[in-house]
C-alpha positions in Angstrom: -36.3 -108.0 69.0 -33.4 -109.8 70.7 -33.7 -113.4 71.4 -31.5 -115.4 73.8 -31.2 -119.0 72.4 -30.2 -121.7 74.9 -29.2 -125.3 74.4 -28.4 -126.9 77.8 -26.7 -130.2 78.4 -25.7 -132.0 81.5 -22.6 -129.9 82.1 -22.8 -127.4 79.3 -24.7 -124.4 78.0 -24.5 -123.3 74.4 -26.0 -119.9 73.6 -26.5 -117.2 71.0 -28.0 -113.8 71.3 -29.8 -113.2 68.0 -31.2 -110.0 66.5 -34.5 -111.4 65.2 -34.9 -108.6 62.7 -31.5 -109.0 60.9 -31.1 -112.6 62.0 -27.5 -111.8 63.0 -25.9 -113.6 66.0 -24.7 -110.6 68.1 -22.7 -113.1 70.3 -22.4 -116.8 70.6 -20.6 -119.1 73.0 -20.6 -122.0 75.4 -20.0 -122.8 79.0 -18.4 -126.2 79.6 -17.7 -128.3 82.7 -20.5 -126.9 84.8 -20.3 -128.3 88.3 -16.7 -129.5 87.8 -13.3 -128.0 88.3 -12.0 -125.9 85.4 -15.4 -124.7 84.2 -15.0 -122.3 81.3 -17.0 -119.7 79.3 -16.0 -118.9 75.7 -17.7 -116.3 73.6 -17.3 -114.8 70.2 -18.9 -111.5 69.4 -20.2 -110.5 65.9 -17.2 -108.2 65.4 -14.7 -111.0 66.1 -14.0 -110.1 69.8 -13.3 -113.2 71.8 -13.5 -114.0 75.5 -12.2 -117.0 77.4 -13.1 -117.1 81.1 -12.3 -119.9 83.6 -14.0 -119.9 87.0 -16.4 -121.7 89.3 -19.8 -122.4 87.9 -21.6 -124.8 90.2 -24.9 -125.2 88.3 -26.8 -124.0 85.3 -28.2 -120.9 87.1 -24.7 -119.7 87.9 -23.5 -120.5 84.3 -26.4 -118.6 82.7 -25.9 -115.7 85.2 -22.2 -115.5 84.1 -23.2 -115.6 80.4 -25.7 -112.7 80.9 -23.0 -110.8 82.8 -20.6 -111.2 79.8 -23.3 -110.1 77.4 -23.7 -106.9 79.4 -20.0 -106.3 80.1 -18.3 -103.2 78.9 -15.4 -104.9 77.1 -17.1 -108.0 75.6 -20.8 -107.3 75.8 -23.5 -106.5 73.2 -26.3 -105.2 75.4 -26.4 -102.7 78.3 -29.1 -104.3 80.4 -31.2 -107.4 80.6 -34.2 -105.4 79.5 -32.8 -105.6 76.0 -33.5 -109.4 75.9 -37.1 -109.8 74.6 -37.4 -113.6 74.7 -35.6 -116.8 75.4 -35.8 -119.8 73.0 -34.9 -123.2 74.4 -33.8 -126.3 72.5 -35.7 -129.2 74.1 -34.8 -132.7 72.8 -38.1 -134.5 73.3 -41.6 -133.3 73.1 -43.2 -136.8 73.0 -46.6 -137.0 71.3 -47.9 -133.9 73.1 -45.9 -131.3 71.2 -46.1 -131.1 67.4 -44.7 -127.6 67.3 -42.9 -125.0 69.3 -44.8 -123.5 72.2 -44.8 -120.7 74.8 -43.7 -122.0 78.2 -46.4 -122.2 80.9 -46.7 -124.1 84.1 -48.8 -126.7 82.1 -46.1 -127.0 79.5 -43.4 -127.5 82.1 -45.4 -130.3 83.7 -45.7 -131.9 80.3 -42.0 -131.6 79.8 -41.4 -133.4 83.0 -43.8 -136.2 81.8 -41.4 -136.6 78.8 -38.3 -137.3 81.0 -38.8 -141.0 80.8 -38.6 -140.8 76.9 -35.3 -138.8 77.0 -33.7 -139.3 80.4 -30.3 -138.3 79.1 -31.4 -135.0 77.6 -34.7 -133.6 78.9 -33.7 -133.2 82.6 -30.8 -131.0 81.5 -33.0 -129.0 79.1 -35.4 -128.4 82.0 -32.6 -127.3 84.3 -31.7 -124.7 81.7 -35.2 -123.5 81.4 -35.5 -123.2 85.2 -32.2 -121.3 85.4 -33.3 -118.9 82.6 -36.6 -118.3 84.5 -34.6 -117.3 87.6 -32.3 -115.0 85.7 -35.0 -113.5 83.4 -38.3 -113.9 85.3 -40.3 -111.5 83.3 -39.1 -112.5 79.8 -41.3 -114.9 77.7 -39.7 -118.3 77.2 -40.4 -120.6 74.2 -39.7 -124.4 73.9 -38.5 -125.6 70.5 -38.5 -129.4 70.2 -36.1 -131.7 68.2 -39.0 -134.1 67.7 -41.6 -131.7 66.5 -40.6 -131.6 62.8 -41.1 -135.3 62.6 -44.5 -135.3 64.2 -46.3 -135.9 60.9 -44.5 -139.1 60.1 -47.3 -141.6 59.1 -48.3 -144.4 61.4 -46.9 -147.1 59.1 -43.4 -145.4 59.5 -43.5 -144.6 63.2 -44.9 -147.9 64.6 -42.6 -150.7 65.7 -43.8 -154.3 65.3 -44.2 -154.9 69.1 -47.4 -155.6 71.0 -49.7 -152.6 70.5 -50.3 -152.4 74.2 -46.6 -151.4 74.7 -47.1 -148.5 72.4 -50.2 -147.4 74.3 -48.6 -148.0 77.7 -45.1 -146.6 77.2 -45.5 -144.4 74.1 -42.9 -146.6 72.2 -42.7 -145.4 68.6 -40.4 -143.6 66.2 -40.0 -140.0 67.2 -36.9 -138.8 65.3 -34.5 -136.1 66.3 -32.4 -133.2 64.9 -35.7 -131.8 63.7 -34.6 -128.2 63.7 -31.6 -129.0 61.5 -33.6 -131.1 59.0 -36.2 -128.4 58.9 -33.7 -125.6 58.3 -31.6 -127.2 55.5 -34.7 -128.6 53.7 -36.1 -125.0 53.5 -32.7 -123.8 52.3 -32.5 -126.6 49.7 -35.9 -125.7 48.3 -34.8 -122.0 47.9 -31.6 -123.1 46.1 -33.5 -125.5 43.9 -36.0 -122.8 43.0 -39.1 -124.8 43.7 -41.7 -124.6 46.5 -40.8 -126.9 49.4 -44.3 -128.4 49.3 -43.6 -129.8 45.9 -40.2 -131.4 46.6 -38.8 -134.7 47.7 -35.6 -134.1 49.7 -33.2 -136.4 51.7 -31.4 -134.4 54.4 -28.4 -136.0 56.0 -27.2 -134.6 59.3 -23.8 -136.1 60.0 -22.1 -135.2 63.3 -21.1 -137.1 66.4 -24.8 -137.9 66.4 -26.2 -138.5 62.9 -29.6 -138.9 61.3 -31.2 -138.9 57.8 -34.7 -137.7 57.0 -37.1 -138.2 54.0 -38.9 -134.9 53.5 -41.8 -134.9 51.1 -44.1 -131.9 50.3 -42.5 -130.0 53.2 -43.1 -132.7 55.9 -40.8 -135.4 57.4 -42.2 -138.7 56.3 -39.5 -140.9 57.8 -36.3 -140.5 59.7 -33.5 -142.8 60.9 -33.4 -142.0 64.6 -36.3 -143.7 66.4 -37.6 -144.1 69.9 -34.2 -142.9 71.0 -31.2 -141.3 69.2 -29.4 -144.6 69.1 -31.2 -146.0 66.0 -30.2 -145.4 62.4 -26.9 -144.3 61.0 -23.5 -145.3 62.5 -22.5 -142.5 64.8 -19.5 -141.4 66.7 -20.1 -143.6 69.7 -23.7 -145.0 69.1 -24.4 -148.2 67.3 -27.1 -147.1 64.9 -29.3 -150.0 63.6 -28.8 -153.2 65.5 -30.4 -156.6 65.8 -32.0 -156.2 69.3 -31.1 -159.8 70.1 -27.4 -158.9 70.0 -27.6 -156.7 73.1 -29.5 -159.4 74.9 -26.9 -162.0 74.0 -24.0 -159.7 75.0 -25.8 -158.8 78.3 -26.0 -162.5 79.1 -22.4 -163.4 78.1 -20.9 -160.4 79.8 -23.4 -160.2 82.7 -24.1 -156.5 82.0 -26.6 -154.5 84.0 -29.1 -152.3 82.1 -27.0 -149.2 82.8 -23.8 -150.9 81.5 -25.7 -152.1 78.3 -27.0 -148.5 77.8 -23.4 -147.2 78.1 -22.2 -149.8 75.6 -24.8 -148.8 73.0 -24.3 -145.1 73.5 -20.7 -144.5 74.5 -18.5 -147.3 73.3 -19.9 -148.3 69.9 -20.2 -146.6 66.5 -17.0 -145.3 64.9 -15.2 -145.6 68.2 -16.1 -149.3 68.6 -15.4 -150.2 65.0 -12.1 -148.3 64.5 -10.7 -148.6 68.0 -9.3 -145.2 67.4 -11.7 -142.3 67.9 -15.2 -141.0 67.3 -13.6 -138.1 65.3 -14.0 -138.8 61.6 -11.0 -136.6 60.9 -8.7 -138.9 62.8 -10.3 -142.0 61.3 -9.8 -140.7 57.7 -6.2 -139.9 58.5 -5.6 -143.4 59.8 -7.5 -145.0 56.9 -5.3 -143.0 54.4 -2.2 -144.3 56.3 -3.3 -147.9 55.8 -5.2 -148.7 59.0 -7.7 -151.4 58.0 -10.0 -150.9 60.9 -10.3 -147.2 60.2 -11.1 -148.0 56.6 -13.7 -150.5 57.7 -15.3 -148.0 60.0 -15.7 -145.5 57.1 -17.1 -148.3 54.8 -19.7 -149.4 57.4 -20.7 -145.8 58.1 -21.1 -144.7 54.5 -22.7 -148.0 53.4 -25.4 -147.3 56.0 -26.0 -143.8 54.6 -26.3 -145.3 51.1 -28.9 -147.8 52.1 -31.0 -145.2 53.7 -30.8 -143.0 50.6 -32.1 -145.9 48.5 -34.9 -146.7 51.0 -36.1 -143.1 51.4 -36.1 -142.6 47.6 -38.4 -145.6 47.3 -40.6 -144.3 50.2 -41.0 -140.9 48.5 -41.4 -142.4 44.9 -38.5 -140.4 43.7 -35.9 -137.8 44.7 -35.2 -134.2 43.8 -32.1 -133.4 46.0 -29.8 -134.6 48.7 -28.4 -132.3 51.4 -25.4 -132.9 53.6 -25.1 -130.9 56.8 -23.6 -130.7 60.3 -19.9 -131.2 61.2 -19.1 -134.2 59.1 -21.7 -133.6 56.4 -20.3 -130.1 55.8 -16.6 -130.8 56.2 -15.8 -134.4 55.0 -15.7 -134.7 51.2 -14.5 -138.3 51.5 -17.6 -139.3 53.5 -19.9 -137.7 50.9 -18.0 -139.4 48.0 -18.2 -142.9 49.6 -21.9 -142.5 50.5 -22.9 -141.5 47.0 -20.6 -143.8 45.1 -22.5 -146.1 42.8 -25.7 -144.2 42.7 -25.4 -142.9 39.1 -28.2 -145.4 38.2 -30.5 -143.1 40.3 -29.0 -140.1 38.5 -27.1 -139.1 41.6 -23.7 -138.0 40.3 -21.2 -136.2 42.4 -18.8 -133.7 40.9 -15.5 -134.7 42.5 -13.8 -131.3 42.2 -16.8 -129.4 43.6 -17.1 -131.9 46.4 -13.4 -131.5 47.2 -13.7 -127.8 47.7 -17.1 -127.8 49.5 -15.8 -127.6 53.0 -17.8 -125.6 55.6 -19.8 -123.7 53.0 -23.0 -123.8 51.0 -22.5 -125.3 47.6 -24.1 -127.3 44.8 -21.8 -130.3 44.1 -23.5 -132.5 41.5 -22.3 -132.9 37.9 -24.0 -131.1 35.1 -25.7 -134.4 34.0 -27.0 -135.3 37.4 -30.8 -135.1 37.6 -30.7 -135.2 41.4 -29.1 -132.1 42.9 -26.6 -132.4 45.8 -26.0 -129.7 48.3 -23.8 -129.0 51.2 -25.6 -126.6 53.5 -24.3 -125.4 56.9 -27.1 -125.9 59.4 -28.4 -123.2 61.7 -30.5 -124.7 64.4 -30.2 -121.6 66.6 -31.8 -119.5 63.9 -34.8 -121.9 63.7 -35.2 -121.6 67.4 -35.0 -117.7 67.2 -37.5 -117.6 64.3 -40.1 -119.8 66.2 -39.6 -117.8 69.4 -40.1 -114.5 67.6 -43.3 -115.8 65.9 -44.8 -117.1 69.1 -43.9 -114.0 71.2 -45.4 -111.7 68.5 -48.6 -113.8 68.4 -48.8 -113.6 72.2 -48.3 -109.8 72.1 -51.0 -109.4 69.4 -53.5 -111.2 71.6 -53.0 -108.8 74.5 
C-alpha cells in the first residue's frame, strides 16, 4: 500500500509518498510560496535523487497537481500512474472535541472540520484547502484525517479546564486542546521500545522543540497534560510566540499602544518569543552563536526558554507522581545540545543526570544521553509525524476494505 501524506499550510504543501509495508518514504518534498511569485517545488527521492522546480502555482490544487506529476515523472518519479496511490493521509491541526482519533473523510467529517475553523483560524482553513485539492486530483482514493489534537483527547477535566465562567466553555468550547499530538505519540512509543517496558506502564515527558514548541506528560500511554492550550500560543517560549503570559499584559499593551485585535494577535504570534527577547532571530542556532559571542540579550533568551522547560519538567513529574524518561525531539530538541543541557541543569535531585559527552554528540540522531547513575533515562529521538499519519491511514483504509 502506498500512502500520500499531505501537510498543507497557507502557502505551502509538505508531502511524502510512503510505502506502508516497509514504512519507507519513497519520496518527500515541499512546495513553497503557493499563490506568489517564485513558487518552488523541492523533492528528494529515496535513492538521493533531488529535484528543484520553480514555476507558477496559483493554488493548492495546482501545487498538488505538480507534485503528483513529479511523482510520476520519468526522471524523478517513483510511480508510473496515480492508480498506485492507495490512500491520502492529511495532517489536520484541530479536531475540536468531536475527533478523538483519526477518521476516514466523509461529507459529514468535512462539515465538522469546517465547524472547527473558529478554533484554529490560522491552520484549519489551509488544511481543508489541501483536502479539497487532493479530492480533485485523486477523486476515487480514500482520504483520512489525522488530528494534532487527538492524542491529547484523554487529558482529564481538571487539566483541560480554564478557570473562566463555565458558560464560556459550553458556548465557545474554550479548553486546553494541545497540539503536536502525532509527534508526542510517535516519540513516546519509541521511548517505551528503547526503555524496554510497555508504554502503558510508563511515565514519560516528551519535549517537542522547534519554531513551535510543546511539552507533554504521558502516563500509561495517554497524554495527561500538555503545554499548548486553547491555541498553540500557550506554554513554552517559542520562536515567535510568547508561551505562557499573564493575560492582563496583552490587555494593558492593547490599551497603551491602541492595538486592534488583529495587531494584538500578530504581536503574540509573530513578534514575541525568542525573536522578541533576543531582538535577533527566531533561529536558535543564531541565538546560540550570538550568546557565545557575548550578546547578553541572546543569553537571556536562552535562559528564559530553558527555564520554562525546566519548570514544566518539574510540574509534569509531580502530576504523574514520578518519571521514567525524558525525550527531546524536533529541530531544536534533536540538534541543540546546549538547550538540552541548560534545560536539565540542576535536576540531579530528581535523578535526572545528563552525560555531557553523549549529549554533545547527539545531534540529529536517536541516542540515550543520561549518565550511568541517572535513574531517569534521557533520549534524543528524531520525530516522524508523517509515519504516524501513514500508519493511521493504512489502518483505517484496511478496516474500511474489510467491511466491504
